[in-house]
N, C-alpha and C positions, 0 to 999 in steps of 0.2 A: 638353664636360661642364661644367656649372655646379655651384656648391657644393651646391645643393639635390639634385643627382643622386647625390651621394656617400652610400652607405649609412652609417648611424650606427655600424656595426661597424668602419668604416674610419677612418683618421686622415688628414687633409689638412693639409699644411704649405705655407704660402706664404712665400717669402723674397724678399729684395731689399734694395737700398740705398735705403730710403725716407727722403727728407729731411724727416722730421717729428719734432718733439720732443714727446713726450707729457707731459712734466713730471712732477713728483714727486707731485702730488695726483691721486687717482683719481676723486674726487667722483662724478658721475653715471655714470661708466664702470666701475663696480666689477666687472662681469662680464668685462670685457676688460682691465682695468688692475689689476695686482697690488699697486700701491702703492710699488714700488721704481723709481726713476729719478732723474735729475738735472735741475736747471734748471726753466725755465718752458715751458709748452705754447705752441706756435705754431699757425698755421692748418693746416699740414701734419699736425700731431699731432691736431688736432680731426677732420680728414678721416679719418685712419687709425683713430682710436678709433670714429668713427661707422660706418665700414665694418665694423670688428670686431664691434661690437654688432649691426649689422643682419644679419650672417651667423653670429652665435653663435660668433665666434672670440675669441682672446685674443692680446695682445701678450706673448709668452712671456718675453722678457727682463725685463719689468716684474714678474715673479713671482720673480725671483732677486735676492738681495741680493749686491751686489758692491762692490768698492772703487772709488772714483773715481780715475781716472788722469789725469795731465796729458799732453797731446799735444804 
């Protein structure tokens, strides 16, 4: 099943440890990026956001305000 085969009445969640940083600025990815994140975007983040926009998805964590933690 591909994303286009999922009825609009259903919700599709894609998860994983994607090594992409989407950065703090949403700029031209407003439909996929909620404006909350840390740091700067890298090439993995560009690919992730491009994929999200192409399939009308969103990076859910970027829509949630959270505290920055130190690892």
